[in-house]
KOLNU-94288 format. One record per residue (C-alpha): x, y, z; residue number from 0. Coordinates in pm, whole numbers. Layout:
KOLNU-94288
<rec east="X" north="Y" up="Z" resi="NUM"/>
...
//
This chain:
KOLNU-94288
<rec east="-2472" north="-8708" up="-5222" resi="0"/>
<rec east="-2360" north="-9070" up="-5213" resi="1"/>
<rec east="-2694" north="-9248" up="-5252" resi="2"/>
<rec east="-3072" north="-9204" up="-5223" resi="3"/>
<rec east="-3340" north="-9380" up="-5022" resi="4"/>
<rec east="-3706" north="-9356" up="-5120" resi="5"/>
<rec east="-3630" north="-9041" up="-5316" resi="6"/>
<rec east="-3442" north="-8874" up="-5031" resi="7"/>
<rec east="-3069" north="-8797" up="-5080" resi="8"/>
<rec east="-2815" north="-8957" up="-4848" resi="9"/>
<rec east="-2532" north="-8712" up="-4786" resi="10"/>
<rec east="-2183" north="-8775" up="-4652" resi="11"/>
<rec east="-2271" north="-8573" up="-4341" resi="12"/>
<rec east="-2556" north="-8815" up="-4270" resi="13"/>
<rec east="-2317" north="-9107" up="-4216" resi="14"/>
<rec east="-1987" north="-8946" up="-4116" resi="15"/>
<rec east="-1832" north="-8647" up="-3945" resi="16"/>
<rec east="-1649" north="-8428" up="-4198" resi="17"/>
<rec east="-1369" north="-8191" up="-4098" resi="18"/>
<rec east="-1127" north="-7983" up="-4308" resi="19"/>
<rec east="-774" north="-8040" up="-4184" resi="20"/>
<rec east="-417" north="-8098" up="-4295" resi="21"/>
<rec east="-301" north="-8421" up="-4448" resi="22"/>
<rec east="-154" north="-8636" up="-4168" resi="23"/>
<rec east="224" north="-8633" up="-4157" resi="24"/>
<rec east="364" north="-8984" up="-4183" resi="25"/>
<rec east="724" north="-8929" up="-4079" resi="26"/>
<rec east="1003" north="-8691" up="-3980" resi="27"/>
<rec east="1375" north="-8677" up="-4044" resi="28"/>
<rec east="1658" north="-8484" up="-3883" resi="29"/>
<rec east="2019" north="-8408" up="-3973" resi="30"/>
<rec east="2284" north="-8286" up="-3726" resi="31"/>
<rec east="2119" north="-7996" up="-3537" resi="32"/>
<rec east="1830" north="-7967" up="-3780" resi="33"/>
<rec east="1535" north="-8164" up="-3643" resi="34"/>
<rec east="1326" north="-8122" up="-3958" resi="35"/>
<rec east="1531" north="-8203" up="-4268" resi="36"/>
<rec east="1443" north="-8324" up="-4616" resi="37"/>
<rec east="1586" north="-8664" up="-4706" resi="38"/>
<rec east="1656" north="-8822" up="-5045" resi="39"/>
<rec east="1651" north="-9181" up="-5159" resi="40"/>
<rec east="1886" north="-9362" up="-5399" resi="41"/>
<rec east="1709" north="-9654" up="-5562" resi="42"/>
<rec east="1945" north="-9942" up="-5634" resi="43"/>
<rec east="1886" north="-10138" up="-5952" resi="44"/>
<rec east="1792" north="-10504" up="-5925" resi="45"/>
<rec east="2092" north="-10737" up="-5907" resi="46"/>
<rec east="2330" north="-10480" up="-5755" resi="47"/>
<rec east="2487" north="-10501" up="-5408" resi="48"/>
<rec east="2394" north="-10238" up="-5150" resi="49"/>
<rec east="2730" north="-10168" up="-4986" resi="50"/>
<rec east="2928" north="-10109" up="-5308" resi="51"/>
<rec east="2642" north="-9900" up="-5447" resi="52"/>
<rec east="2638" north="-9672" up="-5143" resi="53"/>
<rec east="3015" north="-9637" up="-5157" resi="54"/>
<rec east="3005" north="-9543" up="-5525" resi="55"/>
<rec east="2735" north="-9280" up="-5470" resi="56"/>
<rec east="2928" north="-9125" up="-5182" resi="57"/>
<rec east="3252" north="-9125" up="-5377" resi="58"/>
<rec east="3088" north="-8973" up="-5685" resi="59"/>
<rec east="2951" north="-8680" up="-5483" resi="60"/>
<rec east="3281" north="-8630" up="-5301" resi="61"/>
<rec east="3480" north="-8638" up="-5628" resi="62"/>
<rec east="3261" north="-8368" up="-5783" resi="63"/>
<rec east="3287" north="-8139" up="-5482" resi="64"/>
<rec east="3665" north="-8188" up="-5457" resi="65"/>
<rec east="3739" north="-8171" up="-5830" resi="66"/>
<rec east="3797" north="-7796" up="-5847" resi="67"/>
<rec east="3556" north="-7752" up="-6139" resi="68"/>
<rec east="3298" north="-7579" up="-5920" resi="69"/>
<rec east="3319" north="-7206" up="-5842" resi="70"/>
<rec east="3430" north="-7110" up="-5489" resi="71"/>
<rec east="3154" north="-7159" up="-5235" resi="72"/>
<rec east="2947" north="-7384" up="-5464" resi="73"/>
<rec east="2886" north="-7740" up="-5351" resi="74"/>
<rec east="2673" north="-7993" up="-5533" resi="75"/>
<rec east="2462" north="-8249" up="-5353" resi="76"/>
<rec east="2323" north="-8521" up="-5580" resi="77"/>
<rec east="1977" north="-8656" up="-5515" resi="78"/>
<rec east="1876" north="-8947" up="-5737" resi="79"/>
<rec east="1523" north="-9036" up="-5847" resi="80"/>
<rec east="1404" north="-9339" up="-6043" resi="81"/>
<rec east="1102" north="-9153" up="-6179" resi="82"/>
<rec east="1122" north="-8834" up="-6393" resi="83"/>
<rec east="808" north="-8706" up="-6222" resi="84"/>
<rec east="970" north="-8744" up="-5879" resi="85"/>
<rec east="1265" north="-8538" up="-6000" resi="86"/>
<rec east="1035" north="-8267" up="-6130" resi="87"/>
<rec east="837" north="-8267" up="-5804" resi="88"/>
<rec east="1158" north="-8220" up="-5606" resi="89"/>
<rec east="1228" north="-7903" up="-5807" resi="90"/>
<rec east="871" north="-7777" up="-5763" resi="91"/>
<rec east="882" north="-7829" up="-5385" resi="92"/>
<rec east="1237" north="-7686" up="-5371" resi="93"/>
<rec east="1371" north="-8004" up="-5216" resi="94"/>
<rec east="1649" north="-7959" up="-5473" resi="95"/>
<rec east="1765" north="-7645" up="-5654" resi="96"/>
<rec east="1801" north="-7803" up="-5998" resi="97"/>
<rec east="1678" north="-8120" up="-6156" resi="98"/>
<rec east="1741" north="-8311" up="-6476" resi="99"/>
<rec east="1443" north="-8508" up="-6604" resi="100"/>
<rec east="1250" north="-8583" up="-6919" resi="101"/>
<rec east="1077" north="-8303" up="-7106" resi="102"/>
<rec east="745" north="-8485" up="-7054" resi="103"/>
<rec east="766" north="-8448" up="-6676" resi="104"/>
<rec east="855" north="-8080" up="-6714" resi="105"/>
<rec east="559" north="-8017" up="-6947" resi="106"/>
<rec east="323" north="-8199" up="-6710" resi="107"/>
<rec east="428" north="-7957" up="-6437" resi="108"/>
<rec east="420" north="-7649" up="-6656" resi="109"/>
<rec east="77" north="-7737" up="-6795" resi="110"/>
<rec east="-55" north="-7773" up="-6440" resi="111"/>
<rec east="71" north="-7428" up="-6346" resi="112"/>
<rec east="359" north="-7555" up="-6135" resi="113"/>
<rec east="659" north="-7318" up="-6097" resi="114"/>
<rec east="903" north="-7530" up="-6299" resi="115"/>
<rec east="1124" north="-7353" up="-6554" resi="116"/>
<rec east="1337" north="-7515" up="-6825" resi="117"/>
<rec east="1669" north="-7328" up="-6842" resi="118"/>
<rec east="1881" north="-7568" up="-7044" resi="119"/>
<rec east="1903" north="-7895" up="-7231" resi="120"/>
<rec east="2074" north="-8200" up="-7081" resi="121"/>
<rec east="2085" north="-8496" up="-7318" resi="122"/>
<rec east="1899" north="-8612" up="-7625" resi="123"/>
<rec east="1809" north="-8956" up="-7755" resi="124"/>
<rec east="1874" north="-9228" up="-7493" resi="125"/>
<rec east="1555" north="-9414" up="-7583" resi="126"/>
<rec east="1489" north="-9748" up="-7748" resi="127"/>
<rec east="1204" north="-9979" up="-7838" resi="128"/>
<rec east="1317" north="-10331" up="-7752" resi="129"/>
<rec east="1146" north="-10665" up="-7811" resi="130"/>
<rec east="1223" north="-11022" up="-7705" resi="131"/>
<rec east="1528" north="-11157" up="-7886" resi="132"/>
<rec east="1434" north="-11394" up="-8168" resi="133"/>
<rec east="1072" north="-11280" up="-8174" resi="134"/>
<rec east="886" north="-11163" up="-8484" resi="135"/>
<rec east="855" north="-10810" up="-8338" resi="136"/>
<rec east="1091" north="-10618" up="-8563" resi="137"/>
<rec east="885" north="-10307" up="-8640" resi="138"/>
<rec east="642" north="-10083" up="-8451" resi="139"/>
<rec east="352" north="-10248" up="-8633" resi="140"/>
<rec east="467" north="-10586" up="-8501" resi="141"/>
<rec east="395" north="-10471" up="-8144" resi="142"/>
<rec east="22" north="-10507" up="-8210" resi="143"/>
<rec east="-144" north="-10740" up="-7960" resi="144"/>
<rec east="166" north="-10767" up="-7740" resi="145"/>
<rec east="246" north="-10657" up="-7383" resi="146"/>
<rec east="467" north="-10349" up="-7399" resi="147"/>
<rec east="636" north="-10201" up="-7093" resi="148"/>
<rec east="589" north="-9823" up="-7068" resi="149"/>
<rec east="648" north="-9578" up="-6783" resi="150"/>
<rec east="342" north="-9346" up="-6763" resi="151"/>
<rec east="414" north="-8974" up="-6786" resi="152"/>
<rec east="757" north="-9030" up="-6936" resi="153"/>
<rec east="912" north="-8888" up="-7251" resi="154"/>
<rec east="917" north="-9241" up="-7391" resi="155"/>
<rec east="539" north="-9269" up="-7354" resi="156"/>
<rec east="478" north="-8967" up="-7576" resi="157"/>
<rec east="725" north="-9090" up="-7837" resi="158"/>
<rec east="575" north="-9437" up="-7864" resi="159"/>
<rec east="222" north="-9298" up="-7882" resi="160"/>
<rec east="329" north="-9074" up="-8170" resi="161"/>
<rec east="509" north="-9360" up="-8346" resi="162"/>
<rec east="196" north="-9576" up="-8312" resi="163"/>
<rec east="-7" north="-9293" up="-8463" resi="164"/>
<rec east="236" north="-9265" up="-8754" resi="165"/>
<rec east="181" north="-9635" up="-8824" resi="166"/>
<rec east="-197" north="-9601" up="-8814" resi="167"/>
<rec east="-223" north="-9752" up="-8465" resi="168"/>
<rec east="-319" north="-9639" up="-8116" resi="169"/>
<rec east="-234" north="-9755" up="-7767" resi="170"/>
<rec east="-543" north="-9976" up="-7787" resi="171"/>
<rec east="-358" north="-10193" up="-8040" resi="172"/>
<rec east="-106" north="-10295" up="-7774" resi="173"/>
<rec east="-130" north="-10397" up="-7409" resi="174"/>
<rec east="61" north="-10129" up="-7215" resi="175"/>
<rec east="216" north="-10248" up="-6889" resi="176"/>
<rec east="331" north="-10000" up="-6625" resi="177"/>
<rec east="702" north="-10073" up="-6570" resi="178"/>
<rec east="978" north="-9853" up="-6417" resi="179"/>
<rec east="1277" north="-9809" up="-6647" resi="180"/>
<rec east="1510" north="-10000" up="-6417" resi="181"/>
<rec east="1288" north="-10308" up="-6424" resi="182"/>
<rec east="1232" north="-10328" up="-6799" resi="183"/>
<rec east="1532" north="-10545" up="-6903" resi="184"/>
<rec east="1467" north="-10801" up="-6627" resi="185"/>
<rec east="1094" north="-10822" up="-6702" resi="186"/>
<rec east="1165" north="-10873" up="-7072" resi="187"/>
<rec east="1416" north="-11147" up="-6995" resi="188"/>
<rec east="1167" north="-11325" up="-6767" resi="189"/>
<rec east="889" north="-11300" up="-7023" resi="190"/>
<rec east="669" north="-11074" up="-6809" resi="191"/>
<rec east="647" north="-10836" up="-7106" resi="192"/>
<rec east="701" north="-10888" up="-7479" resi="193"/>
<rec east="866" north="-10553" up="-7548" resi="194"/>
<rec east="935" north="-10220" up="-7384" resi="195"/>
<rec east="1004" north="-9854" up="-7456" resi="196"/>
<rec east="1302" north="-9787" up="-7236" resi="197"/>
<rec east="1580" north="-9549" up="-7138" resi="198"/>
<rec east="1950" north="-9619" up="-7170" resi="199"/>
<rec east="2130" north="-9820" up="-7050" resi="200"/>
<rec east="1823" north="-10050" up="-7040" resi="201"/>
<rec east="1794" north="-10102" up="-7418" resi="202"/>
<rec east="2168" north="-10157" up="-7455" resi="203"/>
<rec east="2168" north="-10401" up="-7162" resi="204"/>
<rec east="1894" north="-10610" up="-7323" resi="205"/>
<rec east="2079" north="-10612" up="-7656" resi="206"/>
<rec east="2422" north="-10703" up="-7517" resi="207"/>
<rec east="2284" north="-10970" up="-7283" resi="208"/>
<rec east="2110" north="-11140" up="-7574" resi="209"/>
<rec east="1767" north="-11107" up="-7412" resi="210"/>
<rec east="1640" north="-10836" up="-7644" resi="211"/>
<rec east="1657" north="-10702" up="-7997" resi="212"/>
<rec east="1624" north="-10348" up="-8127" resi="213"/>
<rec east="1293" north="-10259" up="-8286" resi="214"/>
<rec east="1395" north="-9897" up="-8343" resi="215"/>
<rec east="1528" north="-9579" up="-8192" resi="216"/>
<rec east="1207" north="-9369" up="-8208" resi="217"/>
<rec east="1343" north="-9041" up="-8345" resi="218"/>
<rec east="1153" north="-9013" up="-8675" resi="219"/>
<rec east="886" north="-8782" up="-8529" resi="220"/>
<rec east="892" north="-8400" up="-8542" resi="221"/>
<rec east="1017" north="-8413" up="-8181" resi="222"/>
<rec east="1350" north="-8555" up="-8299" resi="223"/>
<rec east="1558" north="-8696" up="-8016" resi="224"/>
<rec east="1447" north="-8446" up="-7751" resi="225"/>
<rec east="1467" north="-8605" up="-7408" resi="226"/>
<rec east="1628" north="-8467" up="-7091" resi="227"/>
<rec east="1630" north="-8105" up="-6977" resi="228"/>
<rec east="1772" north="-7897" up="-6692" resi="229"/>
<rec east="1497" north="-7747" up="-6479" resi="230"/>
<rec east="1470" north="-7523" up="-6176" resi="231"/>
<rec east="1212" north="-7331" up="-5973" resi="232"/>
<rec east="1084" north="-6994" up="-6094" resi="233"/>
<rec east="1198" north="-6838" up="-5764" resi="234"/>
<rec east="1552" north="-6958" up="-5829" resi="235"/>
<rec east="1543" north="-6787" up="-6169" resi="236"/>
<rec east="1417" north="-6463" up="-6014" resi="237"/>
<rec east="1625" north="-6452" up="-5696" resi="238"/>
<rec east="1942" north="-6643" up="-5788" resi="239"/>
<rec east="2016" north="-6578" up="-6157" resi="240"/>
<rec east="2392" north="-6607" up="-6101" resi="241"/>
<rec east="2343" north="-6956" up="-5956" resi="242"/>
<rec east="2139" north="-7060" up="-6260" resi="243"/>
<rec east="2408" north="-6928" up="-6493" resi="244"/>
<rec east="2680" north="-7106" up="-6296" resi="245"/>
<rec east="2494" north="-7435" up="-6308" resi="246"/>
<rec east="2437" north="-7407" up="-6682" resi="247"/>
<rec east="2805" north="-7323" up="-6739" resi="248"/>
<rec east="2896" north="-7642" up="-6553" resi="249"/>
<rec east="2651" north="-7835" up="-6771" resi="250"/>
<rec east="2812" north="-7687" up="-7083" resi="251"/>
<rec east="3158" north="-7794" up="-6968" resi="252"/>
<rec east="3033" north="-8142" up="-6888" resi="253"/>
<rec east="2847" north="-8183" up="-7220" resi="254"/>
<rec east="3143" north="-8066" up="-7427" resi="255"/>
<rec east="3389" north="-8284" up="-7235" resi="256"/>
<rec east="3176" north="-8598" up="-7260" resi="257"/>
<rec east="3109" north="-8544" up="-7630" resi="258"/>
<rec east="3485" north="-8530" up="-7696" resi="259"/>
<rec east="3593" north="-8809" up="-7458" resi="260"/>
<rec east="3373" north="-9114" up="-7516" resi="261"/>
<rec east="3610" north="-9369" up="-7365" resi="262"/>
<rec east="3652" north="-9162" up="-7051" resi="263"/>
<rec east="3274" north="-9147" up="-7019" resi="264"/>
<rec east="3253" north="-9525" up="-7056" resi="265"/>
<rec east="3519" north="-9585" up="-6790" resi="266"/>
<rec east="3370" north="-9331" up="-6546" resi="267"/>
<rec east="3017" north="-9469" up="-6589" resi="268"/>
<rec east="3138" north="-9819" up="-6514" resi="269"/>
<rec east="3366" north="-9723" up="-6223" resi="270"/>
<rec east="3148" north="-9464" up="-6051" resi="271"/>
<rec east="2797" north="-9591" up="-6123" resi="272"/>
<rec east="2862" north="-9963" up="-6152" resi="273"/>
<rec east="2706" north="-9979" up="-6498" resi="274"/>
<rec east="2756" north="-10273" up="-6732" resi="275"/>
<rec east="3051" north="-10189" up="-6959" resi="276"/>
<rec east="2916" north="-10372" up="-7263" resi="277"/>
<rec east="2583" north="-10191" up="-7230" resi="278"/>
<rec east="2744" north="-9847" up="-7200" resi="279"/>
<rec east="2969" north="-9916" up="-7499" resi="280"/>
<rec east="2668" north="-10034" up="-7699" resi="281"/>
<rec east="2465" north="-9720" up="-7619" resi="282"/>
<rec east="2748" north="-9477" up="-7696" resi="283"/>
<rec east="2873" north="-9678" up="-7993" resi="284"/>
<rec east="2527" north="-9661" up="-8147" resi="285"/>
<rec east="2531" north="-9284" up="-8082" resi="286"/>
<rec east="2210" north="-9327" up="-7886" resi="287"/>
<rec east="2313" north="-9069" up="-7627" resi="288"/>
<rec east="2373" north="-8707" up="-7725" resi="289"/>
<rec east="2512" north="-8462" up="-7469" resi="290"/>
<rec east="2374" north="-8109" up="-7506" resi="291"/>
<rec east="2324" north="-7793" up="-7299" resi="292"/>
<rec east="2180" north="-7510" up="-7511" resi="293"/>
<rec east="1814" north="-7421" up="-7497" resi="294"/>
<rec east="1826" north="-7302" up="-7857" resi="295"/>
<rec east="1548" north="-7239" up="-8108" resi="296"/>
<rec east="1548" north="-7601" up="-8225" resi="297"/>
<rec east="1504" north="-7742" up="-7874" resi="298"/>
<rec east="1231" north="-7489" up="-7796" resi="299"/>
<rec east="1044" north="-7575" up="-8116" resi="300"/>
<rec east="1068" north="-7946" up="-8039" resi="301"/>
<rec east="944" north="-7885" up="-7684" resi="302"/>
<rec east="642" north="-7694" up="-7813" resi="303"/>
<rec east="566" north="-7971" up="-8064" resi="304"/>
<rec east="603" north="-8222" up="-7785" resi="305"/>
<rec east="360" north="-8031" up="-7563" resi="306"/>
<rec east="106" north="-8015" up="-7846" resi="307"/>
<rec east="127" north="-8393" up="-7883" resi="308"/>
<rec east="63" north="-8434" up="-7510" resi="309"/>
<rec east="-239" north="-8204" up="-7540" resi="310"/>
<rec east="-372" north="-8401" up="-7837" resi="311"/>
<rec east="-329" north="-8723" up="-7639" resi="312"/>
<rec east="-517" north="-8562" up="-7347" resi="313"/>
<rec east="-218" north="-8612" up="-7119" resi="314"/>
<rec east="-243" north="-8243" up="-7030" resi="315"/>
<rec east="-543" north="-8010" up="-7025" resi="316"/>
<rec east="-366" north="-7699" up="-7147" resi="317"/>
<rec east="-31" north="-7597" up="-7291" resi="318"/>
<rec east="231" north="-7450" up="-7058" resi="319"/>
<rec east="287" north="-7074" up="-7070" resi="320"/>
<rec east="593" north="-7100" up="-7291" resi="321"/>
<rec east="709" north="-6743" up="-7232" resi="322"/>
<rec east="792" north="-6836" up="-6872" resi="323"/>
<rec east="814" north="-7217" up="-6892" resi="324"/>
<rec east="1102" north="-7204" up="-7145" resi="325"/>
<rec east="1370" north="-6953" up="-7042" resi="326"/>
<rec east="1658" north="-6936" up="-7294" resi="327"/>
<rec east="1807" north="-6621" up="-7139" resi="328"/>
<rec east="2091" north="-6795" up="-6956" resi="329"/>
<rec east="2170" north="-7026" up="-7244" resi="330"/>
<rec east="2188" north="-6733" up="-7486" resi="331"/>
<rec east="2410" north="-6529" up="-7254" resi="332"/>
<rec east="2656" north="-6816" up="-7213" resi="333"/>
<rec east="2657" north="-6899" up="-7586" resi="334"/>
<rec east="2728" north="-6536" up="-7676" resi="335"/>
<rec east="2990" north="-6472" up="-7407" resi="336"/>
//
């Protein structure tokens, strides 16, 4: 019923024809002899040039596949997403085999009954609360009454909500502004927002450019620095366990190498991804990025605490089924081998 007239209900069927059908398809893509392929999109950050960006993405993928670090017959295709939720959705729809995204996006999927499984950790920390340089916003309490850039559904959103709670505040004490991570430094510099809760290298870029100042790295909650995870589809776990184990072994090698070779990581990030060198050096120099791989007891406990916070904040309606959502089997096998 959409209305009433003189006590009589007016139904949708009275004013329109209602049919149950499929959602209209809005496009189609093909590749070589496949006339129905799935495409991916690389989102270029503001201020970058398209041609060099495309060349760097292509070279990065080619270098990985030709490096010899992959097992015979294994080829990696990188699909980039600007939103953690988009990355999680790609795993759920099997557009990609594996995805790395924030724990918040994974929990949102798991809580909704989606077939996403966390099989490993990826990186911790990488967050920062940044305010306008020279402003009086130097603590979380100082954010009260100001416009704060936050990406909804992100790990950063849960962390800032918990930090506000710890300071006796709620989101109602600030003016949250929906801002993608890649846009946060520019919007702060222009004055569109007064502060933001961002992801590296955004915080480091604001600091090194002189446009922003550090309020804090928000790791004083029981969730620690938990951030990015390695996720896959439950069918991949069931039908391709060797592939999952191979992928996690590669992640272990990468995490251990990057942890021991900071300067190499800086140089590669600048050369291959076109990142700002000063920003990368700031983030790594401040130890605001931690490379990890094991889905150990600590990470699992933090993930469960994190999910409980999301439930308390009414961001999810139920907790994920942790016995299937968190799968430490592969991590344990690799750690003990």
